[in-house]
N, C-alpha and C positions, 0 to 999 in steps of 0.2 A: 460475644462476637469477636472475631479476629482483629477487626479494625480498632477496637478499644484496647488492645493490649499494648499498643505503642503510645508512648507519652507525646510524641509530636502530633498524633492524630487526636488525641484528647484535648490538647491545646487548640488544634485547628477547628475541631467541632464546636468547642466552647465560644471561640471566636466568630465562627460562622453563625452560630445562633443569635449572638449579639448584633452581628450585622443585619441579619434577617429581621430582627425587631426594630432596630433604629433607622435604618435607611428608609423603610416605608412610612415610619412614624413621622419623620420630619418632611418626607417627600409628599405626603398627603397635604400638608399645608402649601408646599411650594406649587403643587399642580393646581390647587385652588387659586393661588395668586399668579397663575401663568408664568411662573419662574422655574420651569422643569429643567432648564439647562443650567441652572445656578451651580449645581453640584459639579458639572463638567468644568466650569470656570474655576471653582474653587480647588478642584484637582490639579488643574495647571498650576496654580499659585503654589499649592503645597509641595510641588516638585522643588521648589526653591529651599523650602524648609528641610525636606529629605536630605537635599545635597549639603546644606549647612551642618546637619547633623554629622554627616561623614566627615566635612572639613573640620569641624570643631571637636571631633572625637567624643560626641554625645549622643543621646537616644534620637534617631531620626523620627520616631513617632512624636515624641514630645516637641522636637523643634518643628516639625510639619505642623502640629497643632497650633503652636504659637504663630507661625507665618500664615496659616490658613485663616485663623481668627482675624488677624490684622487685614488680610485681603478681603475677607467677607465683610468686615465692618466698612472698608473702603468702597466695596460694591454697593452696599446699602446706602451710604451717604451720596454716592454718585447717582443711584436711582432716585433717591428722594428728592434730589434737586431737580430732576426732570429736564435737564437741558437738551438740546438737540446734539450736543457734542458728547453726550453720555455714552452712546454706543462706541464711539472712537475710543474714549477713555477706558471703558471695559475691555475692549478688544486688546489695548496696549497692556493693560494689567494681566489679562489672561495669558497672552503670548509672551510677554515679558517674564512672567513666572516660569513658563515652561523653558524658555531659553536660559534664564538665569539658572534654573537647575542643571542644565546640561553644561554650562560654562563653569559653574562652582564645583560639580563633582569631578571635573578634570583637573581642579586646583588642588583637590584633596589627596593626601599621600596614598599612593596606590589606588587611587580612585579612578573609575572609568564609567562610561555610560552603561556597562554591563551590570554595575552595581545597582542600577535603577531599575532593572527588569522586573524583579519581584514586586517592587512598589508600584510599577505602572499596570502590571497585569495580574498581580497576586500569586502567591504561592504558599501552598500549606506547610511545606517542609521548612520554611524560613520563619515560622512563628515561634518566637523565643519565649521562655517563661516571662521575661520582662515586658514583652510585647503584650502578652494576656493581661498582666497587671494593668497596664496602661489602657488597654481596650476595655476591661471591666469598669475602671473609674470613669473613663469618658463616656462609655454606654449608659452608666448610671445617671450622669448628668443629662444626658439626651432624653432618656426615658421620663426622668423628673420634670423636665421642661414640657415635653411634648404631650405627656398625660396629665401632669399636674396643673398645666395652664391651658388645657384644651379649649376651654370655653372663650378665654381672652384671645388666643391665637387664632381660633376660628372666626371670631368677630372682626378681627383686622383683616383676615383673608378674604372675607366677604364683602367688607365695605368700610374702608379706612375712615372715611368722613362721619359715618354714623357711630362707629367706635369711639371716635374723637369726641362727639357730642355727648356720648353717655359717659365721658370722663375717663376713659381708658388711657393709659400712658402710650399712645400709639408709636411715638419715636422710640421709646425704651423697649418696647414689645418687638418692633421691627428689627432692631439691633440685636435683641436676644435670640430672634429667629435666625438671623444671619450667622450669629456666633454658634448656635446650635447645628446649624447646617455644616459649617466648617469643622466642628467637632466630629460630626458623622462621617464626614469624608476621610478623616484620619483613623477613625474607628474601622472603617471598611477597607483601607488600602492594603492591608497585609493579605486579605482573603480574596477581594474582588479586583483590586488594583485602581489606581487614581484615574485611569482612562475609562474605567467601566463603571465606577461607583454611581454615577448619575443615572445609569440604567436601573439600578436597584431601588434608586429613589423614585423612579417614574413608573416602571413596567408592573410591579405588583399592585400599585394604586390604580393604574389604568385597567388592570385585570379585574380588580375588585369593583371598580365603578361599573363594570358590564353587568354585574348581577346583584347590585345593592341599590338600596334607596336610602339615602340619609347619610350625613358626615359620620356619625358614630359607627355605623355598620361598615362603611368603606375604610375607616381606619383600622378597625379590629380585623377585617378580612385581609386586608393588605398586609398587615403585620403577620397574619398567619401564613399567607402565601410567602411572603419574605423568608421565614424560618423554614417552611418546608423545602423551597428550592435552594436555600443556603446550605442546609444540611445535606440534602440529597446531592447537590452539586459537589460538595466537599467530599462526601463518601465515595462518589463515583470517580472522582479525581484520583483516589488512592488505588482503585482498581484498574482504571484504563489509562493512567499516567497523562492526563490532559491538563491543561491550565485551568486552575480553579476558578478564576474569574470568568473566562469564557464559558466554562461549563454551566456555572450557576446562572449567567444572563441568558443563555440559550434555553435552559429549563424554565426560566421566567417567561421568555417569549412563547414557549409551548403552552404554558398555563394561560397566558393572554389569549391565544388562539382558541383554546379550548372554552374559555369563558365567553368569548365573543360568539363561538358557535352555540353555546347554551343560552346566551342572551336573546337570541332571536325568537325562539319559542316563548320564553318568558314574556318578553315585550308584547308579543301577540296575545298571550293569556291575560296580561294586565290591561291591554287595550279592550279585549272582550268583556272583562270585568267591569272596566269604566263605562262601556257603552251600556251594559246591562243595568249598572246603577243609575245611569242617566235615564234610561227608559222607565225604570221604577219611579224615579222622582217625577217624571213627566206625567205618568199615569196618576200619581197621587195629586199633583197639582190640577189635573183635569177633574177629578173626583170632587175636589174642594170647590 
């Protein structure tokens, strides 16, 4: 294939595949916890890290990871306290991160808000070899946590009090989930962009939920959808010269619409099967 003849496309496709796996993996737990917009908030905070990377002449990816992790831990601590003022504190954190990024980038030598464009919306042509190395390392961490600890993370996502009673370290697992979400944001920002990464955490999961029953099936299908739309969107970007993040997210929405249309007859079929099973049970009870 012509597209694989170019080194920048090889890097972009590898990064896209890792985004497709990691974003829905952590997104499945966030959707279960009704924290679907957490990725959006972390993306705002990570802006400050990207700008600091330019200012300090270091890797924007690693600096964004550090700042995003600190911000995610702060969000989790605010959430766990459950105070009425928590929403205000989170809003200040989100928008402070965005404003801080814009302010700091203008202090960097030769920096301007134009430097942030590829990080905000994603760009396949700017994925450097060092970015791929960082993405691979960070993605390995995300996959290890979301798959290796899936039973524990599922337990705290369903019922924190019950998980605490069973002896699980709920506070530590909550913080680990927040850190993993932050890492996922920085994994995805070069392909999808900080402003759209939350969509990749949510839409594939929502699409999978339309046609699956059970957490494991939803997690697996969501990751599969994520990989397909990420690779397809990145490849399409090469041919139509469109923003990679927008293309990937729009494809994910198309998949969601398709699974929604498919779920209606599936739901009717399941309902008929349930009624038939109930009638059989009723007849058996009458005979007894």
